[in-house]
ZAVORO-689085 format. One record per atom (N, C-alpha, C, O): x negated, y negated, z negated; residue in three letters. Coordinates in steps of 0.001 Angstrom, whole numbers, padded with zeros to 6 digits, always signed. Layout:
% ZAVORO-689085
XYZALA ...
This chain:
% ZAVORO-689085
+021006-014770+016475MET +020983-013545+015704MET +020821-012363+016678MET +021567-012233+017648MET +019849-011527+016399ILE +019637-010315+017178ILE +020368-009188+016466ILE +020198-008981+015264ILE +021192-008457+017230LYS +022065-007441+016633LYS +021719-006054+017150LYS +021289-005892+018292LYS +021912-005060+016297GLU +021652-003666+016660GLU +022520-002770+015782GLU +022697-003040+014594GLU +023056-001713+016366TRP +023857-000751+015610TRP +022950+000302+015005TRP +021975+000727+015624TRP +023277+000722+013784ALA +022496+001729+013072ALA +023443+002713+012395ALA +024625+002423+012205ALA +022917+003872+012034THR +023686+004913+011363THR +023222+005025+009916THR +022022+005060+009642THR +024167+005081+009005VAL +023850+005184+007583VAL +023337+006595+007283VAL +023979+007591+007616VAL +022170+006653+006650VAL +021605+007926+006216VAL +022051+008214+004789VAL +022437+009338+004469VAL +021998+007187+003925SER +022457+007338+002543SER +022757+005958+001969SER +022326+004938+002507SER +023510+005943+000860TRP +023813+004710+000143TRP +023713+005003-001338TRP +024298+005971-001823TRP +022966+004164-002070HIS +022805+004394-003504HIS +022591+003055-004207HIS +021641+002334-003903HIS +023466+002733-005136LYS +023363+001540-005983LYS +023153+000246-005189LYS +022275-000551-005522LYS +023942+000042-004161GLY +023906-001204-003416GLY +022836-001309-002349GLY +022634-002384-001785GLY +022142-000213-002060VAL +021125-000214-001018VAL +021432+000916-000044VAL +021538+002080-000431VAL +021572+000551+001222ALA +021852+001544+002263ALA +020573+001857+003024ALA +019834+000951+003410ALA +020320+003118+003233LEU +019214+003565+004071LEU +019813+003856+005437LEU +020634+004761+005581LEU +019400+003085+006445VAL +019989+003217+007773VAL +018922+003602+008788VAL +017745+003280+008626VAL +019349+004289+009829SER +018457+004746+010886SER +018843+004074+012196SER +019994+004146+012627SER +017865+003417+012828CYS +018076+002758+014117CYS +017346+003552+015180CYS +016163+003858+015026CYS +018035+003886+016250ASP +017409+004608+017348ASP +016652+003648+018232ASP +017119+002544+018513ASP +015475+004075+018672VAL +014675+003286+019605VAL +015237+003502+020994VAL +015377+004637+021447VAL +015561+002404+021671LYS +016134+002500+023006LYS +015108+002030+024024LYS +014576+000924+023930LYS +014848+002868+024974ALA +013978+002485+026084ALA +014867+002089+027255ALA +015870+002745+027533ALA +014498+001026+027929SER +015315+000567+029049SER +014978+001314+030330SER +015440+000932+031405SER +014187+002361+030234CYS +013717+003071+031422CYS +014766+004011+032025CYS +014554+004523+033124CYS +015864+004250+031356ASN +016839+005207+031880ASN +017643+004653+033047ASN +018149+005420+033865ASN +017768+003335+033136SER +018612+002774+034181SER +017826+002052+035271SER +018425+001560+036228SER +016535+001979+035154CYS +015727+001236+036121CYS +015545+002054+037400CYS +015386+003273+037339CYS +015566+001397+038542ALA +015434+002079+039832ALA +014014+002576+040085ALA +013821+003530+040839ALA +013025+001947+039471SER +011633+002344+039728SER +011042+003134+038563SER +009846+003030+038290SER +011862+003916+037877ARG +011378+004612+036684ARG +010384+005719+036982ARG +009640+006121+036088ARG +010344+006227+038205ALA +009413+007309+038525ALA +007968+006833+038489ALA +007087+007598+038097ALA +007702+005601+038883GLY +006336+005109+038921GLY +006055+004046+037877GLY +005126+003256+038043GLY +006819+004008+036824CYS +006697+002944+035838CYS +005750+003348+034711CYS +005855+004447+034167CYS +004831+002460+034366GLY +003893+002735+033282GLY +004545+002647+031916GLY +004139+003355+030995GLY +005551+001790+031763SER +006234+001666+030476SER +006960+002949+030103SER +007027+003309+028927SER +007494+003630+031085ARG +008189+004884+030824ARG +007223+005927+030265ARG +007568+006671+029347ARG +006027+005977+030815VAL +005014+006919+030337VAL +004616+006578+028908VAL +004473+007474+028076VAL +004434+005292+028612LEU +004069+004885+027263LEU +005174+005184+026261LEU +004887+005556+025124LEU +006429+005029+026661ASN +007545+005342+025768ASN +007592+006824+025439ASN +007978+007204+024333ASN +007202+007664+026388LYS +007201+009099+026141LYS +006075+009516+025207LYS +006191+010528+024515LYS +004984+008750+025177LEU +003847+009089+024329LEU +004151+008900+022855LEU +003649+009648+022015LEU +004956+007922+022539GLY +005272+007644+021135GLY +006187+008694+020545GLY +007250+008967+021103GLY +005793+009300+019414PRO +006609+010363+018833PRO +007831+009863+018080PRO +008794+010609+017903PRO +007808+008615+017633GLN +008885+008118+016803GLN +010048+007639+017658GLN +009896+006730+018474GLN +011212+008256+017467THR +012384+007861+018234THR +013416+007127+017380THR +014425+006655+017906THR +013181+007023+016078SER +014092+006270+015221SER +013309+005635+014076SER +012253+006123+013671SER +013856+004533+013567HIS +013266+003822+012446HIS +014266+003831+011304HIS +015460+003626+011527HIS +013801+004063+010092THR +014663+004072+008918THR +014281+002892+008036THR +013118+002731+007668THR +015276+002062+007697ILE +015028+000894+006864ILE +016076+000810+005761ILE +017153+001398+005865ILE +015748+000077+004711SER +016673-000142+003592SER +017307-001519+003751SER +016622-002508+004015SER +018629-001564+003587VAL +019374-002816+003733VAL +020333-002924+002551VAL +021035-001960+002246VAL +020380-004078+001875PRO +021334-004230+000775PRO +022776-004230+001280PRO +023101-004849+002293PRO +023631-003515+000542SER +025046-003438+000914SER +025886-003290-000350SER +025795-002275-001041SER +026700-004294-000654ALA +027574-004228-001819ALA +028701-003225-001589ALA +029191-002605-002533ALA +029104-003071-000347GLU +030189-002152+000010GLU +029648-000720+000072GLU +028634-000476+000726GLU +030311+000231-000601PRO +029845+001626-000525PRO +029962+002171+000902PRO +030972+001961+001574PRO +028938+002858+001344LEU +028897+003421+002688LEU +028700+004925+002589LEU +028147+005428+001611LEU +029159+005638+003616VAL +029006+007089+003639VAL +028048+007485+004755VAL +027852+006745+005720VAL +027466+008644+004608GLU +026523+009156+005589GLU +027205+009319+006944GLU +028305+009864+007034GLU +026550+008847+007981GLY +027092+008941+009331GLY +027881+007722+009769GLY +028240+007617+010942GLY +028158+006803+008865GLN +028917+005596+009193GLN +028037+004649+010004GLN +026833+004551+009765GLN +028642+003958+010956LYS +027913+003008+011798LYS +028019+001608+011197LYS +029084+001191+010743LYS +026888+000889+011202VAL +026856-000499+010759VAL +026120-001328+011799VAL +025222-000835+012482VAL +026510-002594+011912GLU +025826-003506+012816GLU +024872-004364+011994GLU +025294-005089+011092GLU +023579-004274+012313LEU +022565-005047+011619LEU +022245-006298+012418LEU +022368-006309+013643LEU +021836-007343+011730GLY +021432-008570+012395GLY +020191-009150+011741GLY +020016-009051+010527GLY +019337-009750+012545ILE +018155-010435+012035ILE +018006-011736+012821ILE +018257-011772+014026ILE +017602-012791+012143ALA +017484-014106+012771ALA +016360-014111+013806ALA +015313-013497+013601ALA +016588-014808+014915GLU +015576-014885+015969GLU +014288-015518+015465GLU +013197-015076+015825GLU +014405-016541+014641GLY +013234-017215+014096GLY +012372-016289+013265GLY +011145-016374+013296GLY +013009-015415+012529SER +012275-014441+011728SER +011488-013486+012603SER +010326-013190+012325SER +012120-013008+013652LEU +011463-012074+014554LEU +010325-012748+015316LEU +009255-012162+015475LEU +010547-013973+015786LEU +009505-014701+016514LEU +008320-015044+015606LEU +007165-014942+016018LEU +008615-015448+014383GLY +007549-015753+013436GLY +006701-014533+013113GLY +005477-014628+013020GLY +007346-013398+012944SER +006613-012159+012670SER +005750-011757+013863SER +004609-011329+013689SER +006286-011890+015062ALA +005518-011543+016258ALA +004323-012469+016426ALA +003240-012024+016806ALA +004513-013754+016145MET +003396-014690+016246MET +002311-014360+015230MET +001124-014419+015550MET +002706-014016+014022LEU +001728-013664+012994LEU +000928-012438+013397LEU -000295-012420+013259LEU +001603-011422+013890VAL +000938-010162+014222VAL +000028-010299+015441VAL -001068-009739+015461VAL +000470-011035+016450TYR -000303-011108+017688TYR -001300-012268+017730TYR -002404-012114+018253TYR -000924-013424+017187LEU -001780-014596+017331LEU -002907-014684+016306LEU -003980-015197+016625LEU -002692-014201+015092SER -003758-014335+014095SER -005023-013557+014480SER -006110-014114+014330SER -004958-012304+014968PRO -006198-011665+015426PRO -006799-012362+016644PRO -008020-012438+016776PRO -005949-012869+017529LEU -006451-013547+018725LEU -007166-014854+018378LEU -008225-015149+018930LEU -006591-015630+017469VAL -007226-016870+017034VAL -008541-016570+016319VAL -009543-017247+016548VAL -008539-015551+015448GLY -009768-015164+014758GLY -010844-014713+015726GLY -012017-015043+015556GLY -010447-013956+016745LEU -011394-013485+017751LEU -012067-014653+018457LEU -013294-014683+018555LEU -011295-015613+018950PHE -011866-016750+019670PHE -012632-017694+018741PHE -013698-018189+019107PHE -012100-017945+017551ALA -012740-018896+016643ALA -014105-018397+016173ALA -015096-019121+016276ALA -014165-017173+015662LEU -015453-016670+015181LEU -016401-016337+016323LEU -017615-016475+016177LEU -015866-015902+017453GLY -016722-015669+018615GLY -017389-016951+019068GLY -018588-016962+019349GLY -016625-018036+019143GLY -017180-019332+019527GLY -018143-019883+018487GLY -019180-020449+018833GLY -017805-019719+017221LEU -018679-020202+016148LEU -020024-019473+016150LEU -021076-020099+016018LEU -019981-018150+016299PHE -021232-017379+016330PHE -022048-017717+017579PHE -023278-017699+017533PHE -021384-018021+018682GLN -022100-018419+019906GLN -022838-019738+019690GLN -023985-019896+020108GLN -022167-020680+019034VAL -022785-021978+018778VAL -023918-021850+017757VAL -024978-022451+017930VAL -023696-021068+016693LEU -024696-020953+015641LEU -025937-020178+016084LEU -027060-020602+015811LEU -025744-019056+016759PHE -026869-018174+017064PHE -027306-018233+018532PHE -028437-017864+018850PHE -026437-018686+019417GLY -026807-018896+020806GLY -026996-017658+021662GLY -027565-017751+022750GLY -026533-016493+021199THR -026667-015278+022013THR -025294-014658+022238THR -024361-014853+021460THR -025207-013910+023320ASP -023946-013231+023621ASP -023664-012108+022629ASP -022509-011843+022298ASP -024707-011457+022161LEU -024527-010379+021177LEU -023929-010934+019882LEU -023049-010313+019286LEU -024405-012092+019454ALA -023860-012728+018254ALA -022407-013131+018477ALA -021572-012972+017587ALA -022105-013652+019664ALA -020729-014036+019971ALA -019813-012817+019964ALA -018681-012885+019486ALA -020311-011700+020498MET -019509-010472+020512MET -019271-009960+019090MET -018164-009530+018768MET -020280-010002+018254CYS -020120-009578+016852CYS -019163-010508+016109CYS -018326-010050+015331CYS -019287-011809+016349GLY -018383-012767+015729GLY -016944-012570+016182GLY -016014-012681+015384GLY -016767-012277+017460ALA -015420-012030+017976ALA -014812-010789+017336ALA -013630-010783+016992ALA -015617-009735+017176ALA -015118-008511+016537ALA -014749-008784+015083ALA -013698-008347+014615ALA -015613-009506+014366LEU -015306-009855+012972LEU -014062-010732+012877LEU -013235-010540+011985LEU -013925-011685+013784GLY -012755-012567+013781GLY -011463-011827+014078GLY -010429-012101+013469GLY -011525-010883+015020GLY -010325-010093+015333GLY -009896-009229+014168GLY -008711-009162+013842GLY -010857-008562+013536VAL -010541-007724+012366VAL -010072-008602+011209VAL -009131-008245+010500VAL -010722-009745+011017GLY -010303-010657+009956GLY -008897-011187+010181GLY -008113-011287+009237GLY -008570-011528+011419GLY -007219-011980+011730GLY -006180-010903+011501GLY -005072-011183+011044GLY -006542-009656+011824PHE -005632-008537+011569PHE -005399-008368+010075PHE -004260-008186+009643PHE -006471-008425+009277LEU -006332-008283+007825LEU -005550-009446+007222LEU -004781-009261+006279LEU -005749-010638+007768LEU -004988-011804+007320LEU -003494-011613+007607LEU -002658-011894+006749LEU -003162-011142+008796ALA -001760-010891+009153ALA -001166-009809+008260ALA -000011-009900+007845ALA -001947-008803+007972ARG -001480-007717+007105ARG -001179-008227+005695ARG -000182-007834+005089ARG -002038-009095+005181GLY -001814-009662+003854GLY -000600-010565+003800GLY +000182-010497+002851GLY -000430-011415+004808PHE +000721-012313+004844PHE +002027-011561+005076PHE +003069-011960+004557PHE +001983-010483+005845SER +003225-009773+006160SER +003846-009148+004920SER +005071-009088+004818SER +003039-008684+003977SER +003613-008115+002754SER +004293-009198+001916SER +005313-008938+001278SER +003734-010406+001914ARG +004378-011513+001196ARG +005643-011978+001903ARG +006651-012266+001258ARG +005589-012049+003227LEU +006756-012494+003988LEU +007896-011484+003937LEU +009063-011861+004042LEU +007569-010214+003777ALA +008597-009171+003735ALA +009504-009313+002519ALA +010625-008804+002519ALA +009033-009995+001493GLU +009833-010166+000282GLU +010876-011280+000414GLU +011806-011345-000390GLU +010739-012144+001399ARG +011693-013243+001576ARG +013028-012711+002071ARG +013091-011917+003010ARG +014083-013160+001426GLU +015422-012683+001765GLU +015871-013170+003140GLU +016619-012475+003828GLU +015429-014339+003540ALA +015840-014899+004836ALA +015262-014105+006008ALA +015777-014198+007122ALA +014217-013336+005781LEU +013582-012575+006852LEU +014068-011130+006920LEU +013614-010370+007775LEU +014970-010746+006047GLN +015461-009369+005988GLN +016672-009176+006900GLN +017454-010105+007103GLN +016827-007969+007450PRO +018053-007697+008213PRO +019263-007632+007285PRO +019151-007243+006123PRO +020409-008015+007814VAL +021656-007995+007044VAL +022703-007187+007805VAL +022636-007048+009026VAL +023661-006665+007067ILE +024771-005927+007679ILE +025829-006937+008098ILE +026360-007672+007266ILE +026132-006969+009386LEU +027116-007911+009920LEU +028519-007320+009929LEU +029481-008000+009573LEU +028642-006067+010333SER +029948-005410+010350SER +029762-003927+010088SER +028692-003358+010302SER +030843-003325+009617VAL +030812-001917+009222VAL +031889-001174+009999VAL +033039-001610+010051VAL +031516-000063+010596GLY +032477+000777+011313GLY +033205+001704+010364GLY +032868+001787+009183GLY +034194+002395+010875LEU +034936+003361+010077LEU +034049+004539+009690LEU +033145+004908+010441LEU +034303+005133+008518PRO +033566+006353+008175PRO +033904+007454+009163PRO +034999+007457+009726PRO +032990+008392+009388PRO +033228+009430+010396PRO +034440+010313+010103PRO +035056+010830+011035PRO +034796+010498+008825ASP +035936+011358+008506ASP +037277+010649+008674ASP +038316+011309+008631ASP +037291+009330+008863GLN +038535+008593+009051GLN +038858+008334+010515GLN +039926+007812+010837GLN +037961+008688+011379LEU +038179+008477+012806LEU +038825+009722+013387LEU +038279+010820+013271LEU +039986+009557+014012ARG +040699+010683+014576ARG +041158+010328+015976ARG +041683+009243+016224ARG +040950+011256+016873VAL +041363+011058+018252VAL +042429+012096+018566VAL +042183+013298+018461VAL +043616+011631+018953ASP +044701+012532+019330ASP +044799+012564+020849ASP +044795+011524+021506ASP +044885+013755+021389THR +045075+013894+022825THR +046427+014541+023083THR +046886+015383+022312THR +047042+014145+024151LEU +048333+014711+024505LEU +048141+016070+025157LEU +047255+016249+025993LEU +048951+016995+024779SER +048869+018304+025436SER +049494+018235+026830SER +050203+017276+027137SER +049249+019207+027654SER +049765+019196+029023SER +051276+019319+029046SER +051894+018894+030022SER +051920+019897+027991GLU +053377+020052+027939GLU +054057+018721+027640GLU +055199+018517+028050GLU +053396+017823+026947ALA +054032+016573+026561ALA +054077+015564+027716ALA +054808+014578+027625ALA +053356+015767+028745ARG +053311+014826+029853ARG +054486+014960+030690ARG +054623+014243+031681ARG 
């Protein structure tokens, strides 16, 4: 199970809208000055993702929840997104090369196969998104923000 903490944005009729912050591992790396991943992370404008998660327990805005998703679900989704265009690219590129015998035909077939694989992944992902086993679940719930109190001792009490 892959786990991540999220903040509740709203809760209505058993569905919680939660926001997960995107974490880049570039803050603690020793070679962050010359790292290409750090530059790419800065280019992306989105720093948080908002998703809907079913929750029978009423939640309040600002409350922290721990979300979990099965590793198999995540790996299957990654394989669908990355491998289907790649397989389409090689399969149609090779088929067009055999059928027409030119590099231009192979290049056109590869482009068609890559786009076709992407569209295939897009179609399957909407169907797979409806499966309950592939959805994130709330594993644990933190205290609401108004119930958390920190008492500090004054200098006279020491």
